[in-house]
N, C-alpha and C positions, 0 to 999 in steps of 0.2 A: 294599614294593611290592605294594599291594592290589590283589587280581584284584578285577573285574567291580566297580568305585565305586559307588557310591549304591544297589546292591540290598540289599534287605531283607526280612525276613517278610513285609513291610505292603505291599508294591509287587511280592512275587514271580510273582502271579496276572495282575496287569495285563501285566506285561513278558513274561510267557509268552504271552497271547494277541495282545500285539502283534507277536511272535515268528511265530505262526501268518499273523498277516497279512504279514508281509516275505517267508513262504514260497509264499503266494499272488502276493506281486507278484512275486518274484526269481525263479521257476523259467520262466515262460511271457520273459521278459525275456533271462534267460541262456543259454537256446535260441537265441533271434533275434541275440543278440550271438554267439553261438559261429556261427552260420553268417554272420554278417557278417566276423568275423573268418576266416572261410575254415575253419574247425576242424567236429569232429563234435558234436553238442548234448551229448556227456558233459564236454565239455573245459568247458563254459559251466557244467553241473551241479558238476563234481567241485570245479570254483573258489569254489563256496558250503559245502564242507565243510571238508577242513583247511585252509585257508587263511584262512575265515573265523574258525575257531577259534582259530588264533594269533594272529591279528591281535585278535579280541577280548579275549585273556588277555594281551596287553601292552600299548595303546595307553591314551592317557591319557584322549582324547577318550571320554563317556560314549553320544556318540550317531551317531556318524560311522560310516557305513556303508561297510563295504570290500566292492568285490566289481567284476569287469570293468563298464565301461561303455559308452558309444557310442562316445566319442574313444578309446579303449585298441584297441578293435576295429577300428576304422578303421586306427589305427595300424599294428596288429599284421598287418593284410590290404593294406596297403599297401605296409609294411618286407618283408613275407617274399614276396609278389606275385612280386619279381624274382627271388627266391634260386631259388625250389621250385614247384613245381605245389599249387595248392592243393586239401586233403584227403589229399595224397601223404601216408605216413610220414613221409619228412623233413620237408615242412611242420609236421607235427604236432611232430617232433622240437626243428625249431629254434624253435617258438613256449615249447616247456619253456625251452628254454635263454633265450631271451630274458628270458622271468618270470625268473630266476636271476637274470642279467646285472643288470637290475633290481633284484632284491631286494640286492646287493651293493651297488651305486650307494648306494639307500637306507642302506643300513648305513654307508656310507663318509660319508655325507652329516650321518648321525646322530652317527659318533663324531668328526668333524670341524666339528661345529655348521654344517653349509653349508645352513640352512634359509634362509639371507637370499638366496639364488641365485632363490627364487621370487620375490622383489622384483621380480625386473627384467621380472618378465612381470604388466605394469600390466593392468588391466581392457578398457582397447579392445583390446591385442593378444589378451589370453584369448577375450575376445568373440568377435578376426578368427578364432583359429584354430580354436576349438572348432567356430566356425560353418560354415567353411569343409569342416571333416571330416564335421558335420552334414547339409550339404547335399550331399556326396559320398554317403551312408548311403541320404539320403534317393530318392536315385532308384536303387540297387536297388531299396527297399523299395517304392516305386510299382511295379518291372515286375515283381515276385512279387504285388502285388494286382491286377495286370490281367494275370496269368499270361501273362507276357512274356519269354522266356528272354533273357538277357543275359550279357556276361560280368561277373559281380561284383567279378571281382579283376582287373577293367580301370583306365584310365586314364577321369578324368572326360568328357573329351569323348568318350573312347570309349563309354562307359555310356550317354550321352546320344543318341549316335547309334543305337547298338543300339535304346534304347528308342525313338528315332522311327522308324525303318526297320521295326521289329517291332509299331507299331500295326493291323498286319492282321492279327495274330493271337492278339488279344485273346480273353481266354476269359470269355466273359457269367456265366459260373458262379462263377469266380474275383473278378469286380467285385461280383457281390452279396454274397458273402463279407464283403469287404473294406470295403463301404460299409456295411453290419449290423453290423460289429465296430466301425467308427469311428463309428456314431453310440450304439453301446450304450455305447464308454469314455467320450467326450464328455459326451453329456446323463446318461450313469451318474453321473460325476465331481461335476457339479454337483448331482445330487440327493442322493446320500450318499456322500461321499469317504473312508468308512473301509470300504467293501464293496471286495474283490478285482476289480475288474473286468475286469480281465486275464484273471485265471484263469477266472471265467465265459463271456468269449470264447472259450477253448480249451475249454471242456467241451462248451458250446452248438454251437459250430462243428465239433469234429471228432463229436457226436454227429448232427449233419445229415449230415457228410460219410460217413461211415456208411450212416445210414438211406437215403439217397436211392442210394449209391453214386459219390458226385461225382468219384473218380480214374476209374474209366470214361469221365467226360465231360471228363477233361482235367486237373482238378482236381489239381496236385501237393500230396503230404505230406510229413510229415516224413522217415518211413521206418524202418527199424528201427534202434534205438537198441541198442545193446551194454549189457548187465546186469553188474553188479557193484560193490564197491564200488570205490575208488582203491585202485591198487595205488603202491609204491613203487618209482619206479625212478630212475637217471640219465643224462639224454641223454649219447647218445655222438656227441659232432662231429668233426671236424678243427678245429685251433685258429686255420686262415684264416674258416673259418666261423664261428666264435664271436665272432672280431673285427669281423665283416663286420656281427653283430648289432648292435655295440656303439653306435654311433649311434642306433638304434630305440628303445633301450632307455634313452639319453638321454632323448630327445624324451618318452619315456611318463613316467620320472620327474622333468622339469624340467614336466609337465603337471600332474601327480598332486601336486606340491609345491605350486602355485601355488594348484591349486583346491580341494585337501584342507586344506592346513593355515588357508586362511583361512574356510572352511565350520568344521570344528573350533574355530577360536574364537572367530567369530562364535557358534555357540551354546553353549558354555561361556557367554562373556557373559551372554547372554540367559537361561540358566537358571541362571546362578549360581556356577557352579564353574570349576576351573581347569585348563589345560590345558600340558601340555609337549611343546611343535614336534619338539625332537628326540628325544624318546622315540617320538613317535609315528612318526615317520619310519625308528625301527627295528622299528615295530611293522608299518610297510608292508614294511621289508626282509625280514623273518622272513615275512610272510604270501606275498610272492612265491616266495619259496623255496621255502617249501610248495607253492606254486602249481604250481613247474615240475616238484618231484621227486614229484609226486602226482595227476596228470593234467590241471591248470588253465591257464590262459595267464592275462596278465598282470594284477594287480588293483589298480584305484584305487580312487578316492572317490566313490561315489553320491550326491549332490545330493540328485535327486529321492527315492530312498528314505531319505536322512535325513532331508526333510521331514516323506515319509509316517507316518515313525517319531514325532517330534516330534508331528505331528497326534493319533496314536494314543495318543500321552500317556507314550510310552515316554522314559526318562531314562537308560538304561543298555545296555550291548552284551549283554543276555540274550536280544534277540529274534535274533541274530546265530548263536548258540549252539543256541536249538531250531529256525532256520531250517536249519542243518547237520544238524542230528537226522533233520529232517522230511525232508532231500534227501538222507541216507544209505539211509533206509528207501524213499524212492524209486525209486533206483538199484536195489536189491536186490532190493524185488519189485515194482516199479510201471512199469518201460519198458515193457511192453508196452501202456501206456494211452497214450504218447508218439507212438506209430509211425503214428498217422492223423491226428495234427493234421494240418491243412492249412494250407500256406505260405502263402496270402493273409490268414489270422487274423493268422498271426506277422508277416507286414508290417507290417501294419496297427496290431498291439500298438508295435512298434518305431517306426513312423512319427509315433505319436501321442506317443511318449515323447521325441521326438527332434527334435520340431519346435520346442519352445522353442529348442532348444538353437540354431538359427540365429541368434539374439539380434535378431531384428526391431524389436523394443520399443530395446533396449538402443542399437544402431544410431541410432532417431530419437533418444532422449534424447542420444545423443554429438554428433549434428548440431546439434541446439539448442543443448546446454551449449559445444560444445570442437570447430568443425570441425578445427583440428589432428590433434585424436585421432580424430577420424572417419576421416580418410585413412588416419591409421595402422592403425586395425582395419579399414579394408577392404582395404587393402594384405596384412595376416595372411590376410584371407578367401580372397584371390585365391591368395594364395601356398600356401597351403596346399590350397586346393581343384584349382589348375592344374598346381602343382609339386609337390607331397606333402609328407607331414608334415616331413619330416625338412628340407627348404629350406623348409619354412615355421617350422620354429622357429628354423631361421637366422634366418630374416627378421625373425622375432617379436624377435631377441636384439640383430641390428643397430640395428632402429628403436629399442629399449629405450634402447641406449646415445646412439644421435643425438639422441633426446627427450631424453634425463638430459644430456649435453651441451650442447644448446640451452639447457634452464632452468639449466644451472651454469654460463653462458659470460654469461648475462643477470641475477645475481643484483638485489638491491633496495640500492641503493648512496643514502645520502639522508644529505642534512645534518641535522642536529638541533635542533630549537629551543632555546632557555634554559630550559625546562622538561622537558627531553630525549625530547619529543614529537616527532615527524616534521615537519620543516620544509619542505622540497621536494628532489623526487627529483634528483638529479643528472643522471642518464638521458635524463630528459623534454626537450623539444628546448627548452619555453620556460626552461630552467632561468637565471636571472640574476644567477649567484653571489651568490644571501643566506648572508649572514654569522649563527651561532649569537648573538653579541655582538660588539659593536664590535671590529674586529681578532682577532676569533678563529672559527675554523670548526671545527666537533665534525663529523667524518666518520664514518659507520657501513658497513661493508662486511658485508653480513650474508649469506655464503656460504664455506666452505674456500678460500685462497686457491688456486689449481694451475691447470695451464698452460692450462684452458680460457678462464679468467677472468681468465689475468695484465693481459694487454694491458687490458681494461676498466678495471681498478684503477687502473695509471697514469695510463691518461684519464680516468678519474674523478679523482683528485689534484690533476692540471694541470686540470682544469674547475674545481672545488671553490674554487681559490684566487685572490680577485678582487684585483682592484690595491691595495686598502686594509687586505688580509689579512697581519698578520705570525704568525700561529700556526694552527700545525692539529693538532685532536688527534683520534687517529685512535679510535675507539670499537671495539673488538675482541672484543667479548662473542659475537657471533657464528661468529668464525672459528674453527674449531674445527682448521683443519690449512693447514700450507704446504707443496707441493714446492718441489724445484731451481728450476723456472720461475719460479714463483710468489715466491721469495726472490731471484730473479734482478728481478724486475719490482720489488719492494720495494727493492732496492738502488737500482736506479734511481729509482725517484719521490723517495727521500730524496736524491739527490746532485742531482734537481733542483730541491726545496724548496730546500737550502743553496746552489743558484746562484741564489737568487733570495730570500735574506736573507729564507728564512721557517723558521721553528722545529718541531718538529716532538715531537709527545707523543705516549704512548699512554693509554687507560684504560680501565677493566674488562678486562683483559690475563688470561686465563684461565690456571692455571698451568703445564697442559701443553702449550701456544701459547707460554709464555716461555720452554720450556723447550727449543723449536724454534727460536723466533728468537736465543736464544742461541748455541746450535748454527752458525747462518748468520752471527751477528756482528750481528743487529738488535738489540739493547738497549742497546748499549755508546753513552752519549753522548746516552742519549732519557729523558728523565721517563717514570715510569708514575705515571698518579693511579688512586686508587680508584674515583672517580667522576666523570662530565663533568663537574657543576656545580663541582667542589671543582677539576677542572683550568682550566676558564673563571675563577675566580675569582683561584685562584692567576697565573694566567699576565697577567690585567688589573692586580692588583698587583703584577706585578712589572716588567710593559714598559705601561703608561699608554701610552693611543692617543692620538697628537695631530693637528694638521689638516695634511693632505696626503697625496698619493696617491701610490705609486709604478708605475712599470710592470712591468707583467707580461707576458712575452713565448711 
C-alpha cells in the first residue's frame, strides 16, 4: 500500500502551496460548521488535524478532501439537539461518540463491501436531502448576519418564526459586515478563484470589529477559543445513549458514502487514476474514530474543497497534511487571533458556501428532464427540512425502493425482428401481435424476473402469442436472476402455452440463470438455442407453417 500516491519531488512544492490554500479555506469554514453543529470552534479545528492525517494516509482517492461539512454539521445539530443542550459537556461527549459510531459503521461497510448501499441514494434524493439541510442551516446564518438571536438548535419552523419576530432587533453594524463580506466573497471568486477570500474576509472583518469596538455596539463575536493541541480521550456515556446515537450515525454514513464515493470516482476518472471504494470507506472509518477520540466531530466529504484543490492543481493528499500541521500551530499559538472574529462574517462565509447546496439549478434540470424524479427530490427536501434528517433519510430510502420497484415492474419486453433488432414493444398499447417470423415469436424480457414484475412477464407472454403463432422463443440474455415468485409465474406461463399448443424454447441463456432454472424445474422438456436466428431457423424447418389459424383465448 503506497502512502500519498502521486506525490513526487517534482510536485511537492505545488502540493504544499495548495495545502496553504486549503488551510485558508478550511479554518473559517470549520469554525462556522462547528457553530452550526452546536460545538465549540475547537471541535471544528481539531477535525482538521488527526482525522485529516489518518484519512490522507489510508485513502486511495488522491484528491477527495475529508472534513466536517454543512450537511454533517446540520445532522449533528438536529440529532443531538433533542438529547442534550447544545454547548454542554454532555452534548460535546455525544458528538465524539457519534463520530466513533460512524467510524465503526464505515469500517463495517468496508469489510463487508457494502459500498453499493450508497447507490440507493440517487441524485434527486441527494439533491433534495442535502438541499433541505442547507436551507435549515441558511436560516441560522441569516440570523447571524442580521444580528438576530434565535434558537439555532430548534426546528426549522421555529427558527423561521424566531427570525421574523426578531426583525425589529436587527443590528445595523452586523448587516454592514455581512453585506461587505458577501460582496468580497462573491466578487472575489469571480476575479481570482485561487485567492483565499474567506480568510481575507475574516482578517479584515476582525480588524474592523476591534478597531471600531463593534462588540460594544452589539456585534457578537466568536469569543474565547481554548488553546492547546488535541488530547486523546474516550467518550464516557451509558450504553442506552450510545444506542440512541446509532440512527444519526447511520444517516451520516449513508450521505457521506453516496456523495464521497461518487466524487472520488469522478475525480479519479477525470485525472486518470484508480480508486478503491472499500478502502476509501475504511479511511473514512479510521478518520471518524480519530475525530471522536481527539476532540473533533464527524467528518464527511467536502465537494467544494475538493474542487478548490483540483483548481489549484493538487493531485495528492499532501494538502490535507499541510493543513493539519498549520491548524495544529494555530490551536497551540494563535487562538487569541480568533476571539474577535465577528459572527456576521462567519455567517456570511457559511451562507455563501452552502447556497449551492440548495440545489436550485439541479431542481430546474430535474423538472425539465423527469418530473417524477423532481417530485422525489422535492419530497426528500421537505422531509429533511420539516421532519429532520433521520426521517429525511428514511423517506429517501423508501422513495428509492419505490422508484426501484416502479422501474423493475415495467421492464422492456419486446418482440424481436428477424435481424435480432427490436421489432415491437409488447407493453405498447398499439401492439398487434407482431411475429418475428411466420409462426415464431422471439420475446426478450430485459430484467431480472422477480416478484415485482412476475405478473407483467406472464401477461406479456400471453399477449405476444397471436392466433398464428406456434412457437415462442424466450431470449433470456438480459434475465440475470429469478426468484420464487418469478419461477411460479414462469411455470404458469409454460402451462398456458402448452394448453394452447404453443412450444416454448430458450435462447442466449446465461450459465448462472440456467442453473437456477434447473433448480426450479424450468429446463426439462425445453430446447435451448445459442442464438435467436438458430432458434427461428430450426423451428421453422421442424414445423413449417401451413395456412389456417388457431383461436387463442
